[in-house]
N, CA, C and O atoms as a Tripos MOL2 file, in Angstrom:
@<TRIPOS>MOLECULE
protein
  172   171    43     0     0
PROTEIN
NO_CHARGES

@<TRIPOS>ATOM
      1 N          -5.0940   55.9830   41.5890 N.3       1 MET1
      2 CA         -3.9960   56.8400   41.2400 C.3       1 MET1
      3 C          -2.9130   56.6450   42.2980 C.2       1 MET1
      4 O          -3.2060   56.5630   43.4910 O.2       1 MET1
      5 N          -1.6870   56.5750   41.8590 N.am      2 ILE2
      6 CA         -0.5640   56.3850   42.7760 C.3       2 ILE2
      7 C           0.3030   57.6410   42.7340 C.2       2 ILE2
      8 O           0.6880   58.1120   41.6640 O.2       2 ILE2
      9 N           0.6000   58.1670   43.9120 N.am      3 LYS3
     10 CA          1.4430   59.3660   44.0100 C.3       3 LYS3
     11 C           2.6550   59.0500   44.8700 C.2       3 LYS3
     12 O           2.5620   58.3170   45.8540 O.2       3 LYS3
     13 N           3.7960   59.6140   44.4820 N.am      4 LYS4
     14 CA          5.0090   59.4520   45.2800 C.3       4 LYS4
     15 C           5.0620   60.5800   46.3050 C.2       4 LYS4
     16 O           4.9440   61.7570   45.9630 O.2       4 LYS4
     17 N           5.2410   60.2020   47.5600 N.am      5 THR5
     18 CA          5.3690   61.1760   48.6410 C.3       5 THR5
     19 C           6.7440   61.0020   49.2790 C.2       5 THR5
     20 O           7.5320   60.1590   48.8510 O.2       5 THR5
     21 N           7.0200   61.7850   50.2820 N.am      6 SER6
     22 CA          8.3110   61.6780   50.9580 C.3       6 SER6
     23 C           8.4350   60.3570   51.7180 C.2       6 SER6
     24 O           9.5460   59.8820   51.9530 O.2       6 SER6
     25 N           7.3120   59.7640   52.1010 N.am      7 LYS7
     26 CA          7.3180   58.5020   52.8490 C.3       7 LYS7
     27 C           7.2820   57.2770   51.9460 C.2       7 LYS7
     28 O           7.5880   56.1750   52.4020 O.2       7 LYS7
     29 N           6.9150   57.4430   50.6720 N.am      8 GLY8
     30 CA          6.8320   56.3320   49.7360 C.3       8 GLY8
     31 C           5.7030   56.5390   48.7530 C.2       8 GLY8
     32 O           5.2970   57.6720   48.4940 O.2       8 GLY8
     33 N           5.1920   55.4460   48.2030 N.am      9 TYR9
     34 CA          4.1070   55.4940   47.2310 C.3       9 TYR9
     35 C           2.7760   55.2410   47.9300 C.2       9 TYR9
     36 O           2.6400   54.2990   48.7110 O.2       9 TYR9
     37 N           1.7880   56.1010   47.6370 N.am     10 VAL10
     38 CA          0.4810   56.0280   48.2980 C.3      10 VAL10
     39 C          -0.6030   55.9540   47.2220 C.2      10 VAL10
     40 O          -0.5120   56.6230   46.1920 O.2      10 VAL10
     41 N          -1.6320   55.1320   47.4690 N.am     11 VAL11
     42 CA         -2.7730   55.0040   46.5610 C.3      11 VAL11
     43 C          -3.8340   56.0060   46.9730 C.2      11 VAL11
     44 O          -4.2240   56.0650   48.1400 O.2      11 VAL11
     45 N          -4.3100   56.8080   45.9960 N.am     12 TYR12
     46 CA         -5.3570   57.7980   46.2290 C.3      12 TYR12
     47 C          -6.5430   57.5180   45.3210 C.2      12 TYR12
     48 O          -6.3920   56.9540   44.2370 O.2      12 TYR12
     49 N          -7.7280   57.9180   45.7760 N.am     13 SER13
     50 CA         -8.9150   57.8270   44.9330 C.3      13 SER13
     51 C          -8.9470   59.0350   43.9960 C.2      13 SER13
     52 O          -8.1100   59.9320   44.0930 O.2      13 SER13
     53 N          -9.9220   59.0430   43.0910 N.am     14 LYS14
     54 CA        -10.0560   60.1710   42.1610 C.3      14 LYS14
     55 C         -10.3720   61.4550   42.9130 C.2      14 LYS14
     56 O          -9.9870   62.5400   42.4790 O.2      14 LYS14
     57 N         -11.0800   61.3380   44.0510 N.am     15 GLU15
     58 CA        -11.4520   62.5140   44.8310 C.3      15 GLU15
     59 C         -10.2980   63.0280   45.6840 C.2      15 GLU15
     60 O         -10.3980   64.1020   46.2770 O.2      15 GLU15
     61 N          -9.2060   62.2740   45.7510 N.am     16 GLY16
     62 CA         -8.0520   62.6990   46.5220 C.3      16 GLY16
     63 C          -7.9550   62.0730   47.8970 C.2      16 GLY16
     64 O          -7.0890   62.4470   48.6880 O.2      16 GLY16
     65 N          -8.8380   61.1160   48.1960 N.am     17 LYS17
     66 CA         -8.8380   60.4360   49.4870 C.3      17 LYS17
     67 C          -7.7580   59.3580   49.5000 C.2      17 LYS17
     68 O          -7.6220   58.5950   48.5430 O.2      17 LYS17
     69 N          -6.9970   59.2990   50.5800 N.am     18 ARG18
     70 CA         -5.9280   58.3050   50.6940 C.3      18 ARG18
     71 C          -6.5250   56.9270   50.9760 C.2      18 ARG18
     72 O          -7.3480   56.7850   51.8810 O.2      18 ARG18
     73 N          -6.1230   55.9200   50.2170 N.am     19 LEU19
     74 CA         -6.7050   54.5890   50.3280 C.3      19 LEU19
     75 C          -5.7370   53.5600   50.8900 C.2      19 LEU19
     76 O          -6.1340   52.4160   51.1070 O.2      19 LEU19
     77 N          -4.4910   53.9190   51.1310 N.am     20 SER20
     78 CA         -3.5350   52.9320   51.6290 C.3      20 SER20
     79 C          -2.4310   53.6130   52.4200 C.2      20 SER20
     80 O          -2.2780   54.8340   52.4150 O.2      20 SER20
     81 N          -1.6820   52.7800   53.0860 N.am     21 LYS21
     82 CA         -0.4970   53.2660   53.7830 C.3      21 LYS21
     83 C           0.6140   53.5140   52.7630 C.2      21 LYS21
     84 O           0.5000   53.0530   51.6270 O.2      21 LYS21
     85 N           1.6610   54.2100   53.1180 N.am     22 PRO22
     86 CA          2.7870   54.3960   52.1880 C.3      22 PRO22
     87 C           3.5570   53.0860   51.9820 C.2      22 PRO22
     88 O           3.8930   52.3920   52.9410 O.2      22 PRO22
     89 N           3.8240   52.7670   50.7250 N.am     23 TYR23
     90 CA          4.6110   51.5850   50.3820 C.3      23 TYR23
     91 C           5.9870   52.0110   49.9000 C.2      23 TYR23
     92 O           6.1440   53.0830   49.3160 O.2      23 TYR23
     93 N           6.9830   51.1690   50.1450 N.am     24 LYS24
     94 CA          8.3520   51.4960   49.7710 C.3      24 LYS24
     95 C           8.5670   51.4770   48.2670 C.2      24 LYS24
     96 O           9.3150   52.2950   47.7330 O.2      24 LYS24
     97 N           7.9030   50.5270   47.5720 N.am     25 THR25
     98 CA          8.0910   50.4240   46.1300 C.3      25 THR25
     99 C           6.7820   50.6920   45.3870 C.2      25 THR25
    100 O           5.6880   50.5240   45.9270 O.2      25 THR25
    101 N           6.9310   51.1100   44.1500 N.am     26 LYS26
    102 CA          5.7550   51.3750   43.3240 C.3      26 LYS26
    103 C           5.0140   50.0830   43.0220 C.2      26 LYS26
    104 O           3.7890   50.0910   42.9030 O.2      26 LYS26
    105 N           5.7290   48.9810   42.8970 N.am     27 GLY27
    106 CA          5.1030   47.6850   42.6310 C.3      27 GLY27
    107 C           4.1400   47.2690   43.7180 C.2      27 GLY27
    108 O           3.0750   46.7260   43.4270 O.2      27 GLY27
    109 N           4.4970   47.5160   44.9750 N.am     28 GLU28
    110 CA          3.6040   47.1900   46.0840 C.3      28 GLU28
    111 C           2.3410   48.0490   46.0280 C.2      28 GLU28
    112 O           1.2460   47.5630   46.3100 O.2      28 GLU28
    113 N           2.4900   49.3150   45.6670 N.am     29 ALA29
    114 CA          1.3410   50.2170   45.5700 C.3      29 ALA29
    115 C           0.4180   49.7920   44.4240 C.2      29 ALA29
    116 O          -0.8040   49.8520   44.5530 O.2      29 ALA29
    117 N           1.0020   49.3660   43.3130 N.am     30 VAL30
    118 CA          0.2040   48.9130   42.1770 C.3      30 VAL30
    119 C          -0.5680   47.6460   42.5620 C.2      30 VAL30
    120 O          -1.7300   47.4870   42.1900 O.2      30 VAL30
    121 N           0.0750   46.7540   43.3000 N.am     31 LYS31
    122 CA         -0.5860   45.5310   43.7520 C.3      31 LYS31
    123 C          -1.7960   45.8650   44.6170 C.2      31 LYS31
    124 O          -2.8590   45.2640   44.4630 O.2      31 LYS31
    125 N          -1.6340   46.8200   45.5230 N.am     32 ARG32
    126 CA         -2.7410   47.2300   46.3990 C.3      32 ARG32
    127 C          -3.8670   47.8660   45.5950 C.2      32 ARG32
    128 O          -5.0410   47.6220   45.8730 O.2      32 ARG32
    129 N          -3.5170   48.6860   44.5930 N.am     33 LEU33
    130 CA         -4.5290   49.3090   43.7470 C.3      33 LEU33
    131 C          -5.3250   48.2510   42.9980 C.2      33 LEU33
    132 O          -6.5400   48.3870   42.8550 O.2      33 LEU33
    133 N          -4.6770   47.2100   42.5210 N.am     34 ARG34
    134 CA         -5.3700   46.1030   41.8590 C.3      34 ARG34
    135 C          -6.3220   45.4060   42.8240 C.2      34 ARG34
    136 O          -7.4300   45.0340   42.4380 O.2      34 ARG34
    137 N          -5.9050   45.2250   44.0650 N.am     35 GLN35
    138 CA         -6.7780   44.6020   45.0600 C.3      35 GLN35
    139 C          -8.0250   45.4530   45.2880 C.2      35 GLN35
    140 O          -9.1330   44.9240   45.3690 O.2      35 GLN35
    141 N          -7.8480   46.7510   45.3900 N.am     36 ILE36
    142 CA         -8.9700   47.6560   45.6160 C.3      36 ILE36
    143 C          -9.9470   47.5740   44.4510 C.2      36 ILE36
    144 O         -11.1560   47.4850   44.6640 O.2      36 ILE36
    145 N          -9.4360   47.6040   43.2140 N.am     37 GLU37
    146 CA        -10.2890   47.5370   42.0310 C.3      37 GLU37
    147 C         -11.0120   46.1960   41.9440 C.2      37 GLU37
    148 O         -12.1710   46.1470   41.5320 O.2      37 GLU37
    149 N         -10.3480   45.1150   42.3220 N.am     38 TYR38
    150 CA        -10.9660   43.7880   42.2980 C.3      38 TYR38
    151 C         -12.1810   43.7420   43.2320 C.2      38 TYR38
    152 O         -13.2600   43.3080   42.8300 O.2      38 TYR38
    153 N         -12.0040   44.1810   44.4510 N.am     39 PHE39
    154 CA        -13.1010   44.1080   45.4230 C.3      39 PHE39
    155 C         -14.1930   45.1310   45.1060 C.2      39 PHE39
    156 O         -15.3520   44.9250   45.4650 O.2      39 PHE39
    157 N         -13.8420   46.2100   44.4500 N.am     40 LYS40
    158 CA        -14.8250   47.2120   44.0940 C.3      40 LYS40
    159 C         -15.7990   46.6730   43.0430 C.2      40 LYS40
    160 O         -16.9820   47.0150   43.0560 O.2      40 LYS40
    161 N         -15.3010   45.8340   42.1340 N.am     41 HIS41
    162 CA        -16.1250   45.3260   41.0500 C.3      41 HIS41
    163 C         -16.6370   43.9060   41.2710 C.2      41 HIS41
    164 O         -17.3710   43.3680   40.4420 O.2      41 HIS41
    165 N         -16.2510   43.3090   42.3810 N.am     42 LYS42
    166 CA        -16.6880   41.9370   42.6800 C.3      42 LYS42
    167 C         -18.1630   41.9430   43.0500 C.2      42 LYS42
    168 O         -18.6240   42.8230   43.7760 O.2      42 LYS42
    169 N         -18.9020   40.9610   42.5500 N.am     43 LYS43
    170 CA        -20.3250   40.9030   42.8390 C.3      43 LYS43
    171 C         -20.6400   39.8440   43.8410 C.2      43 LYS43
    172 O         -21.8030   39.6600   44.1990 O.2      43 LYS43
@<TRIPOS>BOND
     1     1     2 1
     2     2     3 1
     3     3     4 2
     4     3     5 am
     5     5     6 1
     6     6     7 1
     7     7     8 2
     8     7     9 am
     9     9    10 1
    10    10    11 1
    11    11    12 2
    12    11    13 am
    13    13    14 1
    14    14    15 1
    15    15    16 2
    16    15    17 am
    17    17    18 1
    18    18    19 1
    19    19    20 2
    20    19    21 am
    21    21    22 1
    22    22    23 1
    23    23    24 2
    24    23    25 am
    25    25    26 1
    26    26    27 1
    27    27    28 2
    28    27    29 am
    29    29    30 1
    30    30    31 1
    31    31    32 2
    32    31    33 am
    33    33    34 1
    34    34    35 1
    35    35    36 2
    36    35    37 am
    37    37    38 1
    38    38    39 1
    39    39    40 2
    40    39    41 am
    41    41    42 1
    42    42    43 1
    43    43    44 2
    44    43    45 am
    45    45    46 1
    46    46    47 1
    47    47    48 2
    48    47    49 am
    49    49    50 1
    50    50    51 1
    51    51    52 2
    52    51    53 am
    53    53    54 1
    54    54    55 1
    55    55    56 2
    56    55    57 am
    57    57    58 1
    58    58    59 1
    59    59    60 2
    60    59    61 am
    61    61    62 1
    62    62    63 1
    63    63    64 2
    64    63    65 am
    65    65    66 1
    66    66    67 1
    67    67    68 2
    68    67    69 am
    69    69    70 1
    70    70    71 1
    71    71    72 2
    72    71    73 am
    73    73    74 1
    74    74    75 1
    75    75    76 2
    76    75    77 am
    77    77    78 1
    78    78    79 1
    79    79    80 2
    80    79    81 am
    81    81    82 1
    82    82    83 1
    83    83    84 2
    84    83    85 am
    85    85    86 1
    86    86    87 1
    87    87    88 2
    88    87    89 am
    89    89    90 1
    90    90    91 1
    91    91    92 2
    92    91    93 am
    93    93    94 1
    94    94    95 1
    95    95    96 2
    96    95    97 am
    97    97    98 1
    98    98    99 1
    99    99   100 2
   100    99   101 am
   101   101   102 1
   102   102   103 1
   103   103   104 2
   104   103   105 am
   105   105   106 1
   106   106   107 1
   107   107   108 2
   108   107   109 am
   109   109   110 1
   110   110   111 1
   111   111   112 2
   112   111   113 am
   113   113   114 1
   114   114   115 1
   115   115   116 2
   116   115   117 am
   117   117   118 1
   118   118   119 1
   119   119   120 2
   120   119   121 am
   121   121   122 1
   122   122   123 1
   123   123   124 2
   124   123   125 am
   125   125   126 1
   126   126   127 1
   127   127   128 2
   128   127   129 am
   129   129   130 1
   130   130   131 1
   131   131   132 2
   132   131   133 am
   133   133   134 1
   134   134   135 1
   135   135   136 2
   136   135   137 am
   137   137   138 1
   138   138   139 1
   139   139   140 2
   140   139   141 am
   141   141   142 1
   142   142   143 1
   143   143   144 2
   144   143   145 am
   145   145   146 1
   146   146   147 1
   147   147   148 2
   148   147   149 am
   149   149   150 1
   150   150   151 1
   151   151   152 2
   152   151   153 am
   153   153   154 1
   154   154   155 1
   155   155   156 2
   156   155   157 am
   157   157   158 1
   158   158   159 1
   159   159   160 2
   160   159   161 am
   161   161   162 1
   162   162   163 1
   163   163   164 2
   164   163   165 am
   165   165   166 1
   166   166   167 1
   167   167   168 2
   168   167   169 am
   169   169   170 1
   170   170   171 1
   171   171   172 2
@<TRIPOS>SUBSTRUCTURE
     1 MET1         2 RESIDUE 1 A MET
     2 ILE2         6 RESIDUE 1 A ILE
     3 LYS3        10 RESIDUE 1 A LYS
     4 LYS4        14 RESIDUE 1 A LYS
     5 THR5        18 RESIDUE 1 A THR
     6 SER6        22 RESIDUE 1 A SER
     7 LYS7        26 RESIDUE 1 A LYS
     8 GLY8        30 RESIDUE 1 A GLY
     9 TYR9        34 RESIDUE 1 A TYR
    10 VAL10       38 RESIDUE 1 A VAL
    11 VAL11       42 RESIDUE 1 A VAL
    12 TYR12       46 RESIDUE 1 A TYR
    13 SER13       50 RESIDUE 1 A SER
    14 LYS14       54 RESIDUE 1 A LYS
    15 GLU15       58 RESIDUE 1 A GLU
    16 GLY16       62 RESIDUE 1 A GLY
    17 LYS17       66 RESIDUE 1 A LYS
    18 ARG18       70 RESIDUE 1 A ARG
    19 LEU19       74 RESIDUE 1 A LEU
    20 SER20       78 RESIDUE 1 A SER
    21 LYS21       82 RESIDUE 1 A LYS
    22 PRO22       86 RESIDUE 1 A PRO
    23 TYR23       90 RESIDUE 1 A TYR
    24 LYS24       94 RESIDUE 1 A LYS
    25 THR25       98 RESIDUE 1 A THR
    26 LYS26      102 RESIDUE 1 A LYS
    27 GLY27      106 RESIDUE 1 A GLY
    28 GLU28      110 RESIDUE 1 A GLU
    29 ALA29      114 RESIDUE 1 A ALA
    30 VAL30      118 RESIDUE 1 A VAL
    31 LYS31      122 RESIDUE 1 A LYS
    32 ARG32      126 RESIDUE 1 A ARG
    33 LEU33      130 RESIDUE 1 A LEU
    34 ARG34      134 RESIDUE 1 A ARG
    35 GLN35      138 RESIDUE 1 A GLN
    36 ILE36      142 RESIDUE 1 A ILE
    37 GLU37      146 RESIDUE 1 A GLU
    38 TYR38      150 RESIDUE 1 A TYR
    39 PHE39      154 RESIDUE 1 A PHE
    40 LYS40      158 RESIDUE 1 A LYS
    41 HIS41      162 RESIDUE 1 A HIS
    42 LYS42      166 RESIDUE 1 A LYS
    43 LYS43      170 RESIDUE 1 A LYS
């Protein structure tokens, strides 16, 4: 989940835990979220 904060866009888990630093653009945050999902499901 990506939320906009005063510092930028931040990736959060379903439980509300912050998973990344603040990014300036939403595209950068989406890219990071894809990376997290890739490594989570990689075997």
